[in-house]
LUMRO-137848 format. One record per residue (C-alpha): residue in one letter; x, y, z. Coordinates in steps of 0.1 Angstrom, whole numbers. Layout:
BEGIN
+------+-------+-------+-------+
! code !     X !     Y !     Z !
+------+-------+-------+-------+
!    A !     X !     Y !     Z !
...
+------+-------+-------+-------+
This chain:
BEGIN
+------+-------+-------+-------+
! code !     X !     Y !     Z !
+------+-------+-------+-------+
!    M !     0 !     0 !     0 !
!    S !    14 !    34 !   -10 !
!    S !    17 !    63 !    15 !
!    S !   -11 !    81 !    -3 !
!    D !   -33 !    50 !     1 !
!    V !   -25 !    48 !    38 !
!    V !   -34 !    85 !    44 !
!    A !   -66 !    82 !    23 !
!    K !   -76 !    51 !    42 !
!    S !   -71 !    70 !    75 !
!    F !   -96 !    96 !    62 !
!    S !  -123 !    70 !    58 !
!    V !  -154 !    78 !    78 !
!    S !  -179 !    58 !    98 !
!    H !  -203 !    65 !   126 !
!    S !  -174 !    59 !   150 !
!    G !  -151 !    84 !   133 !
!    I !  -116 !    79 !   117 !
!    F !  -103 !    44 !   112 !
!    G !   -77 !    25 !    92 !
!    V !   -44 !    37 !   107 !
!    D !   -38 !    56 !   139 !
!    E !   -30 !    93 !   138 !
!    K !     6 !    88 !   147 !
!    S !    12 !    66 !   116 !
!    M !    -5 !    92 !    94 !
!    L !    16 !   119 !   111 !
!    E !    48 !   101 !   103 !
!    I !    38 !    99 !    66 !
!    L !    24 !   135 !    62 !
!    V !    53 !   154 !    76 !
!    K !    78 !   138 !    52 !
!    W !    58 !   148 !    21 !
!    Q !    73 !   175 !    -1 !
!    P !    50 !   197 !   -24 !
!    E !    52 !   171 !   -52 !
!    H !    39 !   143 !   -28 !
!    L !    10 !   165 !   -17 !
!    S !     1 !   172 !   -53 !
!    T !     2 !   135 !   -61 !
!    F !   -21 !   128 !   -31 !
!    R !   -46 !   154 !   -42 !
!    N !   -46 !   141 !   -78 !
!    E !   -49 !   104 !   -69 !
!    T !   -74 !   106 !   -41 !
!    S !  -107 !   113 !   -59 !
!    S !  -127 !   103 !   -28 !
!    I !  -114 !   134 !   -10 !
!    F !  -104 !   159 !   -37 !
!    L !  -123 !   171 !   -68 !
!    K !  -108 !   187 !   -99 !
!    D !  -118 !   223 !  -102 !
!    E !  -139 !   228 !  -133 !
!    R !  -123 !   262 !  -142 !
!    F !   -88 !   264 !  -129 !
!    P !   -59 !   239 !  -124 !
!    F !   -62 !   230 !   -88 !
!    E !   -78 !   203 !   -67 !
!    K !  -103 !   211 !   -39 !
!    Y !  -117 !   192 !   -10 !
!    E !  -150 !   175 !   -14 !
!    E !  -172 !   198 !     8 !
!    I !  -190 !   172 !    28 !
!    L !  -158 !   154 !    38 !
!    L !  -141 !   187 !    45 !
!    K !  -169 !   196 !    70 !
!    F !  -166 !   162 !    86 !
!    L !  -128 !   164 !    90 !
!    K !  -131 !   198 !   106 !
!    R !  -153 !   183 !   134 !
!    E !  -133 !   151 !   137 !
!    F !   -98 !   163 !   141 !
!    K !  -104 !   193 !   164 !
!    R !   -70 !   210 !   169 !
!    F !   -51 !   184 !   149 !
!    K !   -75 !   187 !   120 !
!    D !   -66 !   223 !   114 !
!    A !   -30 !   214 !   108 !
!    V !   -39 !   183 !    86 !
!    V !   -65 !   200 !    65 !
!    Q !   -44 !   231 !    59 !
!    W !   -13 !   210 !    52 !
!    T !   -30 !   188 !    26 !
!    M !   -50 !   215 !    10 !
!    H !   -39 !   231 !   -23 !
!    P !   -21 !   264 !   -13 !
!    W !   -45 !   283 !   -36 !
!    E !   -76 !   269 !   -19 !
!    R !   -60 !   273 !    15 !
!    D !   -53 !   310 !    10 !
!    A !   -87 !   317 !    -6 !
!    R !  -105 !   301 !    23 !
!    M !   -84 !   320 !    48 !
!    A !   -91 !   353 !    30 !
!    R !  -129 !   345 !    31 !
!    K !  -127 !   338 !    68 !
!    A !  -108 !   370 !    75 !
!    L !  -134 !   390 !    57 !
!    K !  -162 !   374 !    78 !
!    R !  -144 !   382 !   110 !
!    G !  -140 !   419 !   101 !
!    R !  -114 !   444 !   113 !
!    Q !   -98 !   421 !   139 !
!    A !   -87 !   399 !   110 !
!    Y !   -76 !   424 !    84 !
!    G !   -40 !   417 !    93 !
!    L !   -45 !   382 !    77 !
!    L !   -55 !   398 !    44 !
!    I !   -23 !   418 !    45 !
!    E !    -3 !   387 !    53 !
!    L !   -18 !   367 !    24 !
!    A !   -14 !   396 !    -1 !
!    C !    22 !   405 !     8 !
!    T !    40 !   373 !    18 !
!    R !    29 !   353 !   -12 !
!    S !    47 !   352 !   -46 !
!    L !    32 !   367 !   -76 !
!    D !    19 !   333 !   -89 !
!    E !     7 !   323 !   -54 !
!    L !   -14 !   354 !   -50 !
!    L !   -29 !   351 !   -85 !
!    G !   -37 !   314 !   -78 !
!    A !   -55 !   323 !   -46 !
!    R !   -75 !   349 !   -64 !
!    R !   -85 !   323 !   -90 !
!    A !   -94 !   298 !   -63 !
!    Y !  -115 !   324 !   -45 !
!    Q !  -135 !   330 !   -77 !
!    S !  -141 !   293 !   -82 !
!    L !  -150 !   286 !   -46 !
!    Y !  -173 !   316 !   -40 !
!    S !  -183 !   328 !   -75 !
!    E !  -170 !   362 !   -65 !
!    S !  -137 !   379 !   -67 !
!    I !  -116 !   386 !   -36 !
!    E !  -112 !   422 !   -49 !
!    E !  -149 !   429 !   -50 !
!    D !  -155 !   413 !   -16 !
!    V !  -128 !   433 !     0 !
!    A !  -141 !   465 !   -16 !
!    S !  -177 !   458 !    -5 !
!    Q !  -171 !   443 !    29 !
!    V !  -142 !   463 !    44 !
!    D !  -154 !   494 !    62 !
!    G !  -132 !   523 !    73 !
!    I !   -99 !   537 !    63 !
!    E !   -83 !   503 !    56 !
!    R !  -104 !   497 !    25 !
!    Q !   -81 !   515 !     0 !
!    L !   -50 !   498 !    11 !
!    L !   -65 !   463 !    13 !
!    V !   -82 !   465 !   -21 !
!    A !   -49 !   476 !   -37 !
!    L !   -29 !   449 !   -19 !
!    V !   -52 !   419 !   -29 !
!    S !   -54 !   433 !   -65 !
!    S !   -16 !   438 !   -68 !
!    Y !     4 !   423 !   -97 !
!    R !    39 !   434 !   -88 !
!    Y !    70 !   432 !  -109 !
!    D !    87 !   400 !   -98 !
!    G !   122 !   404 !  -113 !
!    S !   155 !   414 !   -98 !
!    K !   161 !   447 !  -115 !
!    T !   158 !   480 !   -97 !
!    N !   160 !   517 !  -107 !
!    D !   181 !   539 !   -84 !
!    R !   163 !   570 !   -94 !
!    A !   129 !   555 !   -87 !
!    I !   142 !   543 !   -53 !
!    K !   153 !   578 !   -43 !
!    L !   121 !   594 !   -55 !
!    D !    99 !   569 !   -36 !
!    T !   121 !   574 !    -5 !
!    Q !   115 !   612 !    -7 !
!    K !    78 !   608 !   -13 !
!    L !    74 !   585 !    16 !
!    E !    92 !   607 !    40 !
!    K !    73 !   638 !    29 !
!    S !    39 !   620 !    33 !
!    I !    48 !   606 !    67 !
!    S !    63 !   638 !    81 !
!    I !    35 !   662 !    70 !
!    G !     5 !   639 !    70 !
!    D !   -20 !   632 !    97 !
!    K !    -6 !   603 !   116 !
!    K !   -40 !   588 !   120 !
!    Q !   -48 !   590 !    83 !
!    L !   -15 !   578 !    68 !
!    I !   -31 !   545 !    56 !
!    K !   -52 !   567 !    32 !
!    D !   -23 !   586 !    18 !
!    E !   -23 !   581 !   -20 !
!    E !    15 !   581 !   -24 !
!    I !    21 !   557 !     5 !
!    V !    -6 !   533 !    -8 !
!    R !     7 !   535 !   -44 !
!    I !    43 !   528 !   -34 !
!    L !    35 !   499 !   -11 !
!    T !     9 !   482 !   -33 !
!    T !    26 !   485 !   -68 !
!    R !    64 !   484 !   -63 !
!    S !    83 !   451 !   -64 !
!    K !    95 !   436 !   -31 !
!    I !   132 !   441 !   -40 !
!    H !   125 !   478 !   -48 !
!    L !   107 !   483 !   -15 !
!    M !   136 !   467 !     4 !
!    A !   159 !   492 !   -13 !
!    V !   136 !   521 !    -4 !
!    I !   135 !   511 !    33 !
!    K !   173 !   510 !    33 !
!    C !   175 !   543 !    15 !
!    Y !   151 !   559 !    40 !
!    Q !   172 !   549 !    69 !
!    E !   205 !   561 !    53 !
!    T !   190 !   593 !    39 !
!    F !   170 !   605 !    70 !
!    N !   188 !   586 !    97 !
!    K !   156 !   571 !   110 !
!    N !   136 !   540 !   108 !
!    I !   104 !   541 !    87 !
!    I !    87 !   517 !   110 !
!    E !    92 !   540 !   140 !
!    D !    80 !   570 !   119 !
!    L !    48 !   552 !   112 !
!    D !    41 !   554 !   149 !
!    E !     8 !   535 !   157 !
!    E !    -2 !   527 !   121 !
!    S !    -1 !   489 !   125 !
!    S !   -15 !   480 !    91 !
!    L !    12 !   499 !    72 !
!    K !    39 !   484 !    95 !
!    D !    26 !   449 !    89 !
!    T !    25 !   456 !    52 !
!    I !    62 !   466 !    52 !
!    Y !    73 !   437 !    74 !
!    C !    54 !   412 !    52 !
!    L !    68 !   426 !    20 !
!    C !   104 !   432 !    32 !
!    D !   111 !   410 !    61 !
!    P !    87 !   380 !    64 !
!    P !   107 !   361 !    90 !
!    Q !   105 !   390 !   114 !
!    Y !    68 !   394 !   108 !
!    F !    60 !   357 !   113 !
!    S !    82 !   356 !   144 !
!    K !    61 !   384 !   159 !
!    I !    29 !   366 !   149 !
!    L !    41 !   333 !   165 !
!    D !    51 !   351 !   197 !
!    S !    16 !   366 !   200 !
!    A !     0 !   332 !   192 !
!    T !    18 !   315 !   221 !
!    K !    11 !   340 !   248 !
!    A !   -13 !   329 !   276 !
!    N !   -37 !   358 !   269 !
!    A !   -38 !   352 !   231 !
!    N !   -72 !   357 !   215 !
!    K !   -89 !   333 !   191 !
!    N !   -74 !   349 !   160 !
!    E !   -39 !   349 !   175 !
!    K !   -41 !   313 !   187 !
!    E !   -51 !   301 !   152 !
!    A !   -20 !   318 !   137 !
!    L !     2 !   291 !   153 !
!    T !   -10 !   264 !   130 !
!    R !   -14 !   287 !   101 !
!    V !    21 !   300 !   101 !
!    I !    38 !   267 !   107 !
!    V !    18 !   249 !    80 !
!    T !    19 !   277 !    53 !
!    R !    56 !   285 !    58 !
!    A !    70 !   249 !    63 !
!    N !    80 !   246 !    26 !
!    V !    89 !   283 !    22 !
!    D !   111 !   300 !    48 !
!    M !   106 !   281 !    81 !
!    K !   143 !   278 !    87 !
!    D !   146 !   316 !    86 !
!    I !   115 !   321 !   108 !
!    A !   128 !   297 !   134 !
!    K !   162 !   314 !   134 !
!    E !   146 !   349 !   137 !
!    Y !   123 !   337 !   165 !
!    D !   152 !   323 !   185 !
!    R !   171 !   356 !   180 !
!    Q !   142 !   378 !   191 !
!    Y !   128 !   357 !   220 !
!    K !   158 !   337 !   231 !
!    T !   138 !   304 !   230 !
!    P !   138 !   278 !   203 !
!    L !   106 !   278 !   184 !
!    T !   102 !   240 !   188 !
!    Q !   105 !   244 !   226 !
!    K !    78 !   271 !   226 !
!    I !    54 !   249 !   206 !
!    E !    61 !   220 !   231 !
!    D !    51 !   244 !   259 !
!    V !    18 !   256 !   245 !
!    A !     4 !   228 !   222 !
!    L !    -8 !   193 !   230 !
!    G !    -9 !   158 !   216 !
!    N !    -7 !   151 !   179 !
!    H !   -12 !   188 !   171 !
!    K !    19 !   196 !   190 !
!    D !    39 !   167 !   174 !
!    F !    28 !   176 !   139 !
!    L !    38 !   213 !   143 !
!    V !    71 !   205 !   160 !
!    T !    80 !   180 !   133 !
!    L !    72 !   205 !   105 !
!    V !    96 !   230 !   121 !
!    Q !   123 !   204 !   128 !
!    R !   125 !   191 !    93 !
!    A !   133 !   226 !    81 !
!    L !   162 !   230 !   105 !
!    P !   198 !   218 !   101 !
!    K !   203 !   183 !   116 !
!    G !   212 !   184 !   152 !
!    S !   195 !   217 !   160 !
!    D !   162 !   223 !   177 !
+------+-------+-------+-------+
């Protein structure tokens, strides 16, 4: 029996729940899978995944997805997110963030700014297929308040994804950002047209150069200049320094007084970044908080959920490190 067959069998349902192999056996298989193995599993397991009719991705069969959400409890969140196509996963998270309102707008920023050009485009396609609406129109119609302009522009963004930069454009954008921040209303910076234009249209490598130029030219940190404007700060961190952003999110998720949104971020970050930059995130977390990320997860998570997350982090680390 192949590893895909073993996992598929463990997903079988009956009145008594999951059967076929125990969760530990399934865990040992799942955490070893690379993206190509996950793709094979989705393609070969027609009892769980359906081919989308419009775009090239596989999506969970809705009835089974609802069952798994009830059956796995905490562990299910990690398993469902891990096996789900990244496009579908991001689309569903965006939908959830919109339903929760302002308290979850940070997740929309995370999805729009930490994904690659192709990943964001794929999530937008999946969103259309799943909900027969575009994420752009839903953000525009459902987000109230001063965040709307920024969020619509971010989820609609189609940035240059190459490595070339223009020194003159970098200097001009640096000057415009400093001017907007220094003379603008600190409580309304998120609505400033120049700030929004630069952050939502420029390439990530261009923005990293702008942030560096800002520091060197004005001898001050743009993050500090933004004061209490958390949405703009998160946008800059997500675009220019994802490991630092995710380390901060993980720290909030593991605090004793974390709210529901913050607690859910623990699984989300570990699962979505395991095949991307988990090594860098774990290193940054250790640097900032003087505690290995795996140890922190051991302290706050339980059972198979804990084992699954710890294993995903450990496999990204050099052998012999925690």
